[in-house]
N, C-alpha and C positions, 0 to 999 in steps of 0.2 A: 068209314071205311078204320077198320081198327087194325093197330099193330102185331104182327105174331111175335110171339117169344120164341117160338120154333118152327125152322122150316125147312120142310124135307120135301124137294123136287126131283122125281125122277120121271127123265123121258125115256120110254121106252123103244117109241118108234116115232121117226119124224117123218111122213111123207111131204115129197112135193112134187108135185105133177106138171109133167114138161119137161121138152129136149133144152131146155134153155138154162138146168139145173144140173145137167150131166158135167160138164167141168167142173163140178163145185166139190170140196173135199166134206164127205158127211160127217165125217167126226168131229172137224171143226166148226160146220154149221150147228151141231148138236150141242157141242159145247159151247156155243156163242149163244144160244138161244137161251140155255141153262142159265151162263151166268148172269147174264143180261135180265131175265125175267126174274131171280133169287134176288138180284141189286134191288129191283122196283120192288118187289115186296116186299126185301127190309125196309126202305126206304119210305113206301106210300100205302105198307099195310096192303091186306086181303080187298079186292074188289068186294062189293055189295053182292053181285052173283057167287062167289065164290064162298062167302061166309057159312051157308049152310050146306055148302054141296060136299062137304066130306071130301071121298076117294074120287074122282073123276076119271071116265075111262078115257073120254076124247075132248080136245079143245079144240076149234076151229080157229084158223086167225083171219080167215074171211078172204077177200078180195085186197091188195095192194099195188102200188105200182114199183117195177121193178128198174131198180139204174140199168143203164146201158148195159155196164158190162159189172154183172154183180160177183162181189167176193164171198167166200163163205163167211166170215167174220162178221161184214157188214150186214149181208142179208139175215143172218141169225139175230144178230141185234133190230133190225129193223120186224122180224118175225114175233120177237119177244113184245116187243111195243106194240104191234097191232094186237098180239092176244090178251095183252093186259089192259090197252087204251081202251076193246071192245068189250070188256067186262065190267068197266066202269061205271 
């Protein structure tokens, strides 16, 4: 893994499919994903699969277990960890 000297992360759309997400604050969720993912990239570098990817059109978080009552901040962090960990 190489550590980038400059990180530019932009999440244009964050899509969560399912009624269990209806109560969440989308702006808080997206900000949490962005903050957590930026921190992980700064600390751990780029996952091998991203080093030659350049601009990425979409990234899948895959499947993961939801807490009983997810909140926007916690779920955003979990999504970011899934995205980052899935690419390692």
